[in-house]
Phi, psi and omega in degrees: 000129183276138177284126184272004180293151184266354183230152172300144174244128183249134176290128182218177173211093181233137175294147179216144171247130180236147182226134173230182181302310183260009187206158170224139180207169176236150178196198180229129174284126182255341169210152190217140175218178177295336187252352181175190182201169170245141183232134173257133178204171178257016182254145176276129177234164182249135174301148181075005175283147172275143179220157168246142182236141168240110182261127184254117178259161177304324175267107185299340179287347179256357181303151189244145170237112178266113183295321182213125173228162179236128175287114185266332179206155179223129176225103183055247183258021179234140175218156181251137180240131171265131178280122181255324181212132176209152177298154180304318181297326177294319178300317178297316180297317179298316178301315180298313181298318181291325175296320176297318177299319180296329179281339183250340181277150176293313177199153177287169181283343177224159183261045184268191185303147180291160180284147176302149181261013181292138180245133179297140183282328183207107179290149172233166184284147181310315184291336181292337178295322185294329181276348181282000000 
């Protein structure tokens, strides 16, 4: 069966804080792509809920704030989020992190289109996005 996703998915393990209208939770991102991610957590969430995500990377200058995501599926303690809206700097950071994953991973989880090769011109700190 062919994976219909449009982006490579990379196996990762990054802490994440997610917020929706009726909930706040913490979990771990287990795979990541330009368009979304899978999250493992001990919290119950509902499919089709809107969420905001704060992804924490080892390098805090690359941490991500996803302004709007949609929970597309839920299976026990794992759920999938599609990224719908994020600041431009977040898109650049995500692209950078995924390129690094591509350089260190044996292979992505799907055989879809390659990641953009754009490099951010000037990184800024994660917290500065919130004030923008």
